[in-house]
C-alpha positions in Angstrom: -16.7 37.1 -21.1 -17.3 33.5 -20.1 -18.2 32.0 -23.8 -15.6 34.4 -25.9 -15.4 32.7 -29.4 -17.6 29.9 -28.6 -19.8 28.9 -31.6 -23.2 27.6 -30.1 -26.5 26.2 -32.1 -29.4 26.8 -29.5 -32.6 25.4 -31.3 -35.9 27.2 -30.8 -34.2 30.2 -30.0 -37.0 32.6 -31.5 -38.4 33.2 -28.2 -39.0 31.7 -24.8 -36.2 30.0 -23.0 -33.7 29.7 -26.1 -34.0 33.3 -27.1 -33.3 33.8 -23.4 -30.0 31.9 -24.0 -29.0 32.9 -26.8 -29.0 36.5 -25.9 -27.3 35.6 -22.4 -24.6 33.5 -24.9 -24.2 36.7 -27.2 -23.0 38.5 -23.9 -20.6 36.2 -23.0 -19.0 36.3 -26.2 -20.4 33.8 -28.1 -21.4 33.5 -31.7 -25.2 31.9 -31.9 -26.9 30.1 -34.7 -30.7 31.1 -33.8 -33.0 28.3 -34.9 -36.3 28.1 -35.3 -39.9 27.3 -37.3 -41.1 31.4 -36.6 -39.4 33.6 -39.5 -40.6 36.9 -37.7 -39.3 36.4 -34.6 -36.2 34.8 -35.1 -35.4 37.9 -37.9 -36.3 39.9 -34.4 -34.0 38.4 -32.7 -31.0 38.5 -34.5 -31.8 42.1 -35.2 -31.1 42.1 -31.5 -28.2 40.7 -31.7 -26.5 41.5 -34.6 -23.3 40.2 -36.6 -23.1 37.8 -33.6 -26.0 35.7 -34.7 -27.5 34.4 -37.5 -30.8 32.6 -38.3 -31.7 29.4 -40.0 -35.2 28.1 -39.9 -36.2 24.7 -40.4 -38.8 22.1 -38.8 -37.3 19.4 -36.0 -40.3 16.8 -38.0 -37.8 16.6 -41.1 -35.0 13.7 -40.2 -32.7 15.8 -42.8 -32.6 19.1 -41.1 -29.8 17.9 -38.5 -27.5 18.5 -41.0 -28.8 21.5 -42.8 -28.4 22.9 -38.8 -25.1 22.2 -38.3 -24.0 23.0 -41.8 -25.7 26.6 -41.0 -23.6 27.0 -38.2 -20.7 26.1 -40.0 -21.3 28.5 -42.9 -22.1 31.4 -40.6 -19.1 31.0 -38.1 -16.7 28.4 -39.5 -17.3 25.9 -36.5 -19.7 24.3 -33.9 -18.5 24.3 -30.5 -21.6 23.6 -28.3 -25.4 22.9 -29.2 -28.4 23.6 -26.9 -31.2 21.3 -27.4 -33.9 24.0 -26.5 -36.9 23.3 -29.2 -39.9 21.4 -27.6 -43.5 20.5 -29.1 -45.3 21.0 -25.4 -49.1 19.8 -26.3 -51.6 18.5 -23.8 -52.2 14.7 -23.9 -53.7 11.9 -21.9 -54.1 8.5 -22.2 -57.8 8.9 -23.3 -56.4 11.2 -26.3 -53.2 10.1 -27.7 -52.6 8.8 -30.9 -49.7 7.3 -33.0 -49.1 10.5 -35.0 -49.4 12.6 -32.6 -46.8 10.3 -30.2 -44.6 10.0 -33.0 -44.3 14.0 -33.5 -43.8 14.7 -30.5 -41.1 12.1 -30.1 -39.2 13.4 -33.5 -39.3 17.1 -32.5 -38.4 16.5 -28.5 -36.2 13.4 -29.1 -35.4 12.3 -32.5 -34.1 15.8 -33.7 -31.7 16.4 -30.5 -29.8 13.1 -31.2 -29.5 13.8 -35.4 -28.2 17.3 -34.5 -25.7 15.9 -32.0 -24.8 12.9 -34.2 -24.4 16.0 -37.5 -22.4 18.0 -35.3 -20.4 15.3 -33.6 -17.3 15.5 -35.0 -17.0 19.3 -34.7 -17.4 18.8 -31.0 -15.0 16.1 -30.7 -12.3 19.0 -32.5 -13.3 21.6 -31.0 -13.7 20.0 -27.5 -16.9 20.6 -27.3 -20.4 19.8 -25.3 -24.4 19.8 -25.2 -26.4 21.0 -22.9 -30.4 19.6 -23.8 -33.1 21.4 -22.1 -35.3 18.8 -20.5 -38.5 19.2 -18.0 -39.1 18.2 -14.4 -41.9 15.9 -16.2 -39.5 13.5 -17.0 -39.5 11.9 -13.2 -43.1 11.2 -14.2 -45.1 14.3 -15.4 -48.5 15.8 -15.0 -51.3 13.8 -15.9 -52.5 15.8 -19.2 -49.0 16.0 -20.5 -48.6 11.9 -21.1 -46.3 12.3 -24.5 -44.4 15.3 -23.6 -43.7 13.8 -20.6 -42.4 10.4 -22.1 -40.5 12.6 -24.4 -38.3 14.5 -21.8 -38.2 10.7 -19.8 -36.3 9.4 -23.5 -34.4 12.9 -23.6 -32.8 12.7 -19.9 -31.8 9.2 -20.9 -30.3 10.4 -24.2 -27.9 12.9 -22.0 -27.2 10.5 -19.5 -25.9 7.6 -21.8 -23.9 9.9 -24.3 -22.2 11.2 -21.6 -21.5 7.7 -20.4 -20.4 6.6 -23.6 -18.0 9.3 -24.6 -16.5 10.2 -21.7 -13.2 9.7 -22.9 -13.4 11.6 -26.5 -13.8 15.0 -25.0 -17.5 15.9 -25.7 -19.6 16.5 -22.7 -23.4 16.0 -22.3 -25.2 17.3 -19.6 -29.0 18.4 -19.0 -31.6 20.6 -17.5 -34.5 19.5 -16.0 -36.6 22.8 -15.7 -39.9 23.6 -13.9 -42.5 26.0 -14.4 -41.0 28.9 -16.6 -42.9 32.1 -17.6 -42.6 32.2 -21.0 -45.1 34.0 -23.3 -46.2 30.2 -24.1 -46.5 29.1 -21.1 -48.9 32.7 -20.6 -50.8 31.8 -23.7 -51.2 28.2 -23.3 -52.7 29.2 -19.4 -55.2 31.5 -20.8 -56.3 29.3 -23.9 -56.7 26.3 -20.9 -59.3 29.1 -19.1 -56.8 31.0 -16.3 -57.5 35.0 -16.0 -54.9 36.9 -17.6 -53.3 37.6 -14.3 -52.8 34.0 -13.2 -49.1 34.6 -12.8 -49.7 37.1 -10.2 -52.5 34.7 -8.3 -50.5 31.7 -7.8 -49.8 29.6 -4.9 -47.1 29.7 -2.3 -47.4 25.9 -2.7 -46.6 25.8 -6.2 -44.5 29.0 -6.6 -42.2 29.3 -3.3 -40.5 32.3 -4.1 -43.8 34.4 -4.6 -43.8 33.9 -8.9 -42.6 31.8 -11.8 -39.0 31.1 -13.1 -37.9 33.4 -15.7 -36.4 32.5 -18.7 -33.1 34.8 -18.8 -32.5 32.6 -14.8 -32.3 29.7 -16.8 -30.1 31.4 -19.6 -27.6 32.3 -16.5 -27.2 29.1 -15.5 -26.5 27.6 -18.8 -23.9 29.8 -19.3 -21.8 27.4 -16.7 -22.6 24.4 -18.3 -21.7 25.8 -22.1 -18.8 27.4 -20.9 -14.9 25.6 -19.9 -15.8 26.7 -16.4 -17.9 23.2 -15.8 -15.2 21.0 -17.5 -14.9 18.1 -17.4 -18.0 17.6 -15.7 -20.4 15.3 -17.7 -23.6 13.5 -17.5 -25.1 16.1 -14.4 -28.8 16.2 -14.3 -29.7 19.5 -13.0 -33.6 20.1 -11.6 -34.1 23.6 -12.0 -37.3 24.2 -10.2 -38.0 26.1 -7.0 -38.5 22.7 -4.5 -36.9 19.6 -4.5 -39.1 17.5 -6.7 -38.3 14.2 -5.2 -40.4 13.2 -2.3 -42.2 16.8 -2.2 -44.3 17.5 0.9 -45.8 21.1 -0.2 -45.9 23.5 2.6 -49.6 24.5 3.8 -49.9 28.3 3.0 
């Protein structure tokens, strides 16, 4: 078991990528604090994972939520060894549609909350030689035109990961980062259908978008997360890993 006895906070783990990471972490011997705002979904995850998981519901918009999340993990399992900042608001916006309140909410959930959770848990992370894995997006590199505010927030999260890795590299706490590509989660499926795609849209994607012939699965992101949460990746810090099916930089898609 590659994560034996580690206590890991996974935000946004009542569904999607976060749930997959939580489940894989438990499979690898960890104990996990399941976090989210979906009580019913969270209870299902905890019921599936048993005594190795505990549930804490909290809204990341609240700046006071961070110490509560960390305290819940300590109360349930006695310590914190790692944090996966996975929770994110994914909502479309453009230059024409964005508003101050929308932008502030996006940044509060996607950037401020990860920062404050790390701050609240830092003494635990330092004590136990812990680590942070921030789940970002390839949209950090420039982003889609209809995901303006989201892309900005993911660019900021990437900078947060690198900044903290540089600032705290001598203190034994590691900070690494995933820029995740297109993943077939329940939320992504529903959002595409709401945007007018047919129910079978995942099977109809061009190979120029999904070279392997299918979208990435949450379980594949979770499998990669194990390495970065465990001691196998020590002492690496400040890594930003683009997790997409093709090279983002300078891409020239093949004609198919």
